[in-house]
DRENLUM-218840 format. One record per residue (C-alpha): chain; z, y, x; residue in three letters. Coordinates in steps of 0.1 Angstrom, whole numbers, plus 5000, padded with zeros to 4 digits. Layout:
@kette A | w Z | v Y | u X | rest ala;
...
// end
This chain:
@kette A | w 4056 | v 2955 | u 2047 | rest met;
@kette A | w 4035 | v 2987 | u 2044 | rest thr;
@kette A | w 4028 | v 3014 | u 2069 | rest ala;
@kette A | w 4051 | v 3037 | u 2050 | rest his;
@kette A | w 4080 | v 3013 | u 2052 | rest thr;
@kette A | w 4075 | v 3009 | u 2089 | rest glu;
@kette A | w 4074 | v 3047 | u 2093 | rest ile;
@kette A | w 4105 | v 3052 | u 2073 | rest asp;
@kette A | w 4123 | v 3026 | u 2094 | rest arg;
@kette A | w 4113 | v 3043 | u 2126 | rest gly;
@kette A | w 4090 | v 3014 | u 2137 | rest glu;
@kette A | w 4057 | v 3032 | u 2134 | rest arg;
@kette A | w 4042 | v 3066 | u 2140 | rest phe;
@kette A | w 4028 | v 3085 | u 2110 | rest ala;
@kette A | w 3992 | v 3085 | u 2123 | rest phe;
@kette A | w 3977 | v 3095 | u 2090 | rest gly;
@kette A | w 3998 | v 3126 | u 2086 | rest glu;
@kette A | w 3987 | v 3138 | u 2120 | rest asn;
@kette A | w 3950 | v 3133 | u 2113 | rest trp;
@kette A | w 3953 | v 3150 | u 2079 | rest gln;
@kette A | w 3964 | v 3181 | u 2098 | rest arg;
@kette A | w 3934 | v 3177 | u 2122 | rest phe;
@kette A | w 3910 | v 3179 | u 2093 | rest leu;
@kette A | w 3918 | v 3216 | u 2089 | rest ala;
@kette A | w 3901 | v 3221 | u 2124 | rest glu;
@kette A | w 3871 | v 3199 | u 2118 | rest leu;
@kette A | w 3838 | v 3218 | u 2121 | rest asp;
@kette A | w 3801 | v 3211 | u 2127 | rest asp;
@kette A | w 3805 | v 3212 | u 2165 | rest asp;
@kette A | w 3832 | v 3185 | u 2165 | rest arg;
@kette A | w 3810 | v 3163 | u 2142 | rest ile;
@kette A | w 3780 | v 3167 | u 2165 | rest arg;
@kette A | w 3802 | v 3158 | u 2195 | rest ala;
@kette A | w 3814 | v 3127 | u 2177 | rest ala;
@kette A | w 3778 | v 3117 | u 2169 | rest glu;
@kette A | w 3767 | v 3122 | u 2205 | rest glu;
@kette A | w 3795 | v 3101 | u 2218 | rest ser;
@kette A | w 3785 | v 3072 | u 2196 | rest leu;
@kette A | w 3749 | v 3075 | u 2206 | rest arg;
@kette A | w 3758 | v 3076 | u 2243 | rest ala;
@kette A | w 3782 | v 3047 | u 2243 | rest met;
@kette A | w 3761 | v 3025 | u 2220 | rest leu;
@kette A | w 3729 | v 3033 | u 2237 | rest gly;
@kette A | w 3711 | v 3043 | u 2205 | rest val;
@kette A | w 3694 | v 3073 | u 2190 | rest asp;
@kette A | w 3700 | v 3063 | u 2154 | rest thr;
@kette A | w 3721 | v 3038 | u 2134 | rest leu;
@kette A | w 3695 | v 3035 | u 2107 | rest asp;
@kette A | w 3695 | v 3000 | u 2091 | rest gly;
@kette A | w 3729 | v 2991 | u 2108 | rest lys;
@kette A | w 3761 | v 2982 | u 2091 | rest arg;
@kette A | w 3792 | v 2996 | u 2109 | rest leu;
@kette A | w 3829 | v 2989 | u 2105 | rest leu;
@kette A | w 3853 | v 3016 | u 2115 | rest asp;
@kette A | w 3884 | v 2996 | u 2119 | rest leu;
@kette A | w 3914 | v 3020 | u 2121 | rest gly;
@kette A | w 3894 | v 3049 | u 2109 | rest ser;
@kette A | w 3921 | v 3075 | u 2115 | rest gly;
@kette A | w 3908 | v 3110 | u 2108 | rest ser;
@kette A | w 3875 | v 3096 | u 2094 | rest gly;
@kette A | w 3855 | v 3117 | u 2119 | rest leu;
@kette A | w 3837 | v 3087 | u 2134 | rest phe;
@kette A | w 3830 | v 3071 | u 2101 | rest ser;
@kette A | w 3813 | v 3104 | u 2091 | rest leu;
@kette A | w 3794 | v 3106 | u 2124 | rest ala;
@kette A | w 3782 | v 3070 | u 2120 | rest ala;
@kette A | w 3771 | v 3077 | u 2084 | rest arg;
@kette A | w 3752 | v 3108 | u 2095 | rest arg;
@kette A | w 3735 | v 3087 | u 2122 | rest leu;
@kette A | w 3722 | v 3065 | u 2093 | rest gly;
@kette A | w 3746 | v 3035 | u 2093 | rest ala;
@kette A | w 3761 | v 3019 | u 2062 | rest glu;
@kette A | w 3798 | v 3024 | u 2069 | rest val;
@kette A | w 3830 | v 3006 | u 2059 | rest val;
@kette A | w 3862 | v 3026 | u 2069 | rest ser;
@kette A | w 3894 | v 3006 | u 2070 | rest val;
@kette A | w 3929 | v 3018 | u 2079 | rest asp;
@kette A | w 3964 | v 3005 | u 2076 | rest tyr;
@kette A | w 3979 | v 3040 | u 2069 | rest asp;
@kette A | w 3972 | v 3053 | u 2034 | rest leu;
@kette A | w 3971 | v 3089 | u 2047 | rest glu;
@kette A | w 3943 | v 3079 | u 2071 | rest ser;
@kette A | w 3924 | v 3062 | u 2042 | rest val;
@kette A | w 3928 | v 3095 | u 2024 | rest ala;
@kette A | w 3913 | v 3114 | u 2054 | rest cys;
@kette A | w 3882 | v 3092 | u 2051 | rest gly;
@kette A | w 3880 | v 3099 | u 2014 | rest glu;
@kette A | w 3883 | v 3136 | u 2019 | rest glu;
@kette A | w 3855 | v 3137 | u 2045 | rest leu;
@kette A | w 3833 | v 3116 | u 2022 | rest arg;
@kette A | w 3840 | v 3141 | u 1994 | rest arg;
@kette A | w 3832 | v 3171 | u 2017 | rest arg;
@kette A | w 3801 | v 3158 | u 2034 | rest tyr;
@kette A | w 3788 | v 3127 | u 2016 | rest gln;
@kette A | w 3797 | v 3131 | u 1979 | rest pro;
@kette A | w 3790 | v 3100 | u 1958 | rest asp;
@kette A | w 3776 | v 3082 | u 1988 | rest asp;
@kette A | w 3774 | v 3045 | u 1979 | rest glu;
@kette A | w 3768 | v 3036 | u 2016 | rest arg;
@kette A | w 3802 | v 3047 | u 2027 | rest trp;
@kette A | w 3833 | v 3027 | u 2016 | rest gln;
@kette A | w 3869 | v 3036 | u 2024 | rest thr;
@kette A | w 3897 | v 3011 | u 2020 | rest met;
@kette A | w 3932 | v 3001 | u 2031 | rest ser;
@kette A | w 3937 | v 2970 | u 2053 | rest gly;
@kette A | w 3951 | v 2957 | u 2085 | rest ser;
@kette A | w 3935 | v 2944 | u 2117 | rest ala;
@kette A | w 3963 | v 2918 | u 2116 | rest leu;
@kette A | w 3953 | v 2903 | u 2083 | rest asp;
@kette A | w 3926 | v 2877 | u 2088 | rest pro;
@kette A | w 3923 | v 2869 | u 2051 | rest glu;
@kette A | w 3915 | v 2906 | u 2043 | rest phe;
@kette A | w 3891 | v 2909 | u 2072 | rest leu;
@kette A | w 3873 | v 2878 | u 2061 | rest gly;
@kette A | w 3863 | v 2895 | u 2029 | rest thr;
@kette A | w 3844 | v 2923 | u 2047 | rest leu;
@kette A | w 3815 | v 2901 | u 2061 | rest gly;
@kette A | w 3799 | v 2908 | u 2094 | rest gln;
@kette A | w 3786 | v 2940 | u 2110 | rest phe;
@kette A | w 3760 | v 2952 | u 2134 | rest asp;
@kette A | w 3786 | v 2975 | u 2150 | rest val;
@kette A | w 3824 | v 2971 | u 2149 | rest val;
@kette A | w 3840 | v 3003 | u 2161 | rest tyr;
@kette A | w 3877 | v 3005 | u 2168 | rest ser;
@kette A | w 3886 | v 3033 | u 2192 | rest trp;
@kette A | w 3922 | v 3036 | u 2203 | rest gly;
@kette A | w 3935 | v 3014 | u 2174 | rest val;
@kette A | w 3942 | v 2978 | u 2182 | rest leu;
@kette A | w 3969 | v 2986 | u 2207 | rest his;
@kette A | w 3988 | v 3003 | u 2179 | rest his;
@kette A | w 3990 | v 2973 | u 2156 | rest thr;
@kette A | w 4021 | v 2957 | u 2171 | rest gly;
@kette A | w 4001 | v 2926 | u 2181 | rest asp;
@kette A | w 3973 | v 2936 | u 2204 | rest leu;
@kette A | w 3959 | v 2901 | u 2213 | rest trp;
@kette A | w 3959 | v 2889 | u 2177 | rest ser;
@kette A | w 3940 | v 2921 | u 2167 | rest ala;
@kette A | w 3915 | v 2916 | u 2195 | rest leu;
@kette A | w 3909 | v 2880 | u 2183 | rest ser;
@kette A | w 3906 | v 2890 | u 2147 | rest asn;
@kette A | w 3877 | v 2913 | u 2153 | rest val;
@kette A | w 3855 | v 2886 | u 2169 | rest val;
@kette A | w 3841 | v 2871 | u 2137 | rest asp;
@kette A | w 3835 | v 2906 | u 2123 | rest leu;
@kette A | w 3807 | v 2911 | u 2148 | rest val;
@kette A | w 3773 | v 2896 | u 2137 | rest ala;
@kette A | w 3754 | v 2876 | u 2163 | rest pro;
@kette A | w 3736 | v 2902 | u 2185 | rest gly;
@kette A | w 3759 | v 2929 | u 2172 | rest gly;
@kette A | w 3780 | v 2954 | u 2192 | rest gln;
@kette A | w 3818 | v 2957 | u 2195 | rest leu;
@kette A | w 3830 | v 2992 | u 2207 | rest phe;
@kette A | w 3867 | v 2993 | u 2214 | rest ile;
@kette A | w 3891 | v 3014 | u 2236 | rest ser;
@kette A | w 3924 | v 3001 | u 2248 | rest ile;
@kette A | w 3952 | v 3019 | u 2267 | rest tyr;
@kette A | w 3951 | v 3012 | u 2304 | rest asn;
@kette A | w 3980 | v 2991 | u 2318 | rest asp;
@kette A | w 3998 | v 3012 | u 2344 | rest gln;
@kette A | w 4027 | v 2988 | u 2349 | rest gly;
@kette A | w 4061 | v 3006 | u 2351 | rest leu;
@kette A | w 4046 | v 3039 | u 2339 | rest ser;
@kette A | w 4033 | v 3022 | u 2307 | rest ser;
@kette A | w 4068 | v 3008 | u 2301 | rest arg;
@kette A | w 4083 | v 3042 | u 2305 | rest gly;
@kette A | w 4058 | v 3057 | u 2279 | rest trp;
@kette A | w 4067 | v 3029 | u 2255 | rest thr;
@kette A | w 4103 | v 3041 | u 2255 | rest gln;
@kette A | w 4092 | v 3077 | u 2250 | rest val;
@kette A | w 4072 | v 3067 | u 2220 | rest lys;
@kette A | w 4099 | v 3045 | u 2206 | rest lys;
@kette A | w 4124 | v 3073 | u 2209 | rest thr;
@kette A | w 4100 | v 3097 | u 2192 | rest tyr;
@kette A | w 4094 | v 3077 | u 2161 | rest val;
@kette A | w 4132 | v 3071 | u 2157 | rest arg;
@kette A | w 4141 | v 3108 | u 2161 | rest ser;
@kette A | w 4145 | v 3135 | u 2135 | rest gly;
@kette A | w 4123 | v 3165 | u 2132 | rest ala;
@kette A | w 4141 | v 3185 | u 2159 | rest val;
@kette A | w 4141 | v 3156 | u 2183 | rest gly;
@kette A | w 4104 | v 3150 | u 2178 | rest lys;
@kette A | w 4096 | v 3187 | u 2185 | rest arg;
@kette A | w 4117 | v 3186 | u 2217 | rest ala;
@kette A | w 4100 | v 3154 | u 2229 | rest ile;
@kette A | w 4065 | v 3167 | u 2221 | rest ala;
@kette A | w 4073 | v 3200 | u 2239 | rest gly;
@kette A | w 4085 | v 3182 | u 2270 | rest ser;
@kette A | w 4055 | v 3160 | u 2272 | rest val;
@kette A | w 4032 | v 3189 | u 2266 | rest ser;
@kette A | w 4048 | v 3207 | u 2295 | rest gly;
@kette A | w 4045 | v 3177 | u 2317 | rest tyr;
@kette A | w 4007 | v 3174 | u 2310 | rest phe;
@kette A | w 4002 | v 3212 | u 2315 | rest arg;
@kette A | w 4019 | v 3208 | u 2349 | rest gly;
@kette A | w 3997 | v 3179 | u 2359 | rest arg;
@kette A | w 3966 | v 3198 | u 2348 | rest glu;
@kette A | w 3976 | v 3229 | u 2368 | rest ala;
@kette A | w 3980 | v 3208 | u 2399 | rest val;
@kette A | w 3946 | v 3190 | u 2393 | rest ala;
@kette A | w 3929 | v 3224 | u 2388 | rest thr;
@kette A | w 3943 | v 3239 | u 2420 | rest ala;
@kette A | w 3933 | v 3208 | u 2440 | rest leu;
@kette A | w 3898 | v 3209 | u 2425 | rest ser;
@kette A | w 3894 | v 3245 | u 2435 | rest thr;
@kette A | w 3905 | v 3239 | u 2470 | rest val;
@kette A | w 3881 | v 3209 | u 2473 | rest arg;
@kette A | w 3853 | v 3228 | u 2455 | rest his;
@kette A | w 3850 | v 3200 | u 2429 | rest arg;
@kette A | w 3845 | v 3204 | u 2392 | rest arg;
@kette A | w 3870 | v 3185 | u 2370 | rest leu;
@kette A | w 3854 | v 3160 | u 2346 | rest pro;
@kette A | w 3852 | v 3169 | u 2309 | rest glu;
@kette A | w 3882 | v 3158 | u 2289 | rest arg;
@kette A | w 3875 | v 3128 | u 2267 | rest pro;
@kette A | w 3891 | v 3146 | u 2238 | rest thr;
@kette A | w 3866 | v 3174 | u 2240 | rest arg;
@kette A | w 3837 | v 3151 | u 2246 | rest ala;
@kette A | w 3844 | v 3131 | u 2215 | rest arg;
@kette A | w 3850 | v 3161 | u 2192 | rest gly;
@kette A | w 3887 | v 3155 | u 2188 | rest met;
@kette A | w 3915 | v 3180 | u 2190 | rest ser;
@kette A | w 3937 | v 3181 | u 2221 | rest arg;
@kette A | w 3967 | v 3193 | u 2201 | rest lys;
@kette A | w 3965 | v 3165 | u 2176 | rest his;
@kette A | w 3957 | v 3139 | u 2203 | rest asp;
@kette A | w 3989 | v 3150 | u 2222 | rest leu;
@kette A | w 4010 | v 3143 | u 2191 | rest val;
@kette A | w 3992 | v 3110 | u 2186 | rest asp;
@kette A | w 3999 | v 3101 | u 2223 | rest trp;
@kette A | w 4036 | v 3111 | u 2222 | rest val;
@kette A | w 4043 | v 3093 | u 2189 | rest gly;
@kette A | w 4018 | v 3065 | u 2191 | rest gly;
@kette A | w 4040 | v 3035 | u 2185 | rest tyr;
@kette A | w 4036 | v 3005 | u 2184 | rest pro;
@kette A | w 4021 | v 3007 | u 2218 | rest phe;
@kette A | w 4005 | v 2980 | u 2240 | rest glu;
@kette A | w 3983 | v 2981 | u 2271 | rest val;
@kette A | w 3959 | v 2959 | u 2289 | rest ala;
@kette A | w 3940 | v 2958 | u 2322 | rest lys;
@kette A | w 3902 | v 2962 | u 2320 | rest pro;
@kette A | w 3897 | v 2927 | u 2335 | rest glu;
@kette A | w 3919 | v 2912 | u 2308 | rest gln;
@kette A | w 3898 | v 2927 | u 2280 | rest ile;
@kette A | w 3866 | v 2917 | u 2298 | rest phe;
@kette A | w 3877 | v 2881 | u 2303 | rest asp;
@kette A | w 3890 | v 2878 | u 2267 | rest phe;
@kette A | w 3857 | v 2887 | u 2251 | rest tyr;
@kette A | w 3835 | v 2869 | u 2277 | rest arg;
@kette A | w 3853 | v 2837 | u 2268 | rest asp;
@kette A | w 3845 | v 2843 | u 2232 | rest arg;
@kette A | w 3807 | v 2848 | u 2236 | rest gly;
@kette A | w 3804 | v 2885 | u 2243 | rest phe;
@kette A | w 3786 | v 2903 | u 2271 | rest glu;
@kette A | w 3798 | v 2936 | u 2284 | rest leu;
@kette A | w 3771 | v 2962 | u 2282 | rest thr;
@kette A | w 3790 | v 2994 | u 2289 | rest arg;
@kette A | w 3823 | v 3003 | u 2304 | rest leu;
@kette A | w 3840 | v 3037 | u 2308 | rest lys;
@kette A | w 3874 | v 3035 | u 2325 | rest thr;
@kette A | w 3901 | v 3062 | u 2327 | rest cys;
@kette A | w 3900 | v 3059 | u 2365 | rest gly;
@kette A | w 3931 | v 3037 | u 2367 | rest gly;
@kette A | w 3952 | v 3064 | u 2352 | rest gly;
@kette A | w 3966 | v 3074 | u 2319 | rest leu;
@kette A | w 3944 | v 3069 | u 2288 | rest gly;
@kette A | w 3920 | v 3044 | u 2273 | rest cys;
@kette A | w 3894 | v 3022 | u 2289 | rest asn;
@kette A | w 3863 | v 3021 | u 2267 | rest glu;
@kette A | w 3842 | v 2989 | u 2263 | rest phe;
@kette A | w 3810 | v 2981 | u 2245 | rest val;
@kette A | w 3803 | v 2944 | u 2241 | rest phe;
@kette A | w 3773 | v 2926 | u 2226 | rest arg;
@kette A | w 3779 | v 2892 | u 2209 | rest arg;
@kette A | w 3755 | v 2866 | u 2221 | rest arg;
@kette A | w 3731 | v 2855 | u 2193 | rest ala;
// end
């Protein structure tokens, strides 16, 4: 089964279509923000001499950022429109670059993954929880990381009943027609605006500055991230300690952790595979 088949059957969100629209807003400031987020989380100034796998490359922005930081990059996505995003960015910014490959493939296909070799950095931000089999996907990336290499992933936080409720919203969205999708997206946007207004009012009363939104810090687009959030199905979640235990038991050490504060969003992990 292909991504297109799953999308047509109402079983998967059209991630690639959303990211293709995002490319119209991509500019140098967003690219620089993406580069800085990679540097900060990986704890490096450069990726020169490194081989990086962007597994679930989406818009292709972070493949581009990694390439500009000096890495040899392999971009992989299950959605052909997302693969096309990577190819478009390569055409725009790195034409005829032999050190940046784009290809179609699944994180749930061990045979395919086995053809890629090992990498100094495996980057998979906000991807593996959308495969439909989170724990198999988490397991499949283990052998992609070279001894001493880094694994940088982000996984949606498990909020219990709230997460189950969002699962139903997403499932309803992908099974709806165009009018239904617009209505759901509008309702969720209003919900988030209301939450933000309350948070802003409380921060003013308490004389506290709100933290920078992860979307802005990573160079992404709030508008397109909202659509990705509302429609992002399949959808699975995990507690931070589950991810930590899973990779510790497989020979990895946690070197950096950024949580979403127990709330809505992704927890970010950087692991290093023991040599």
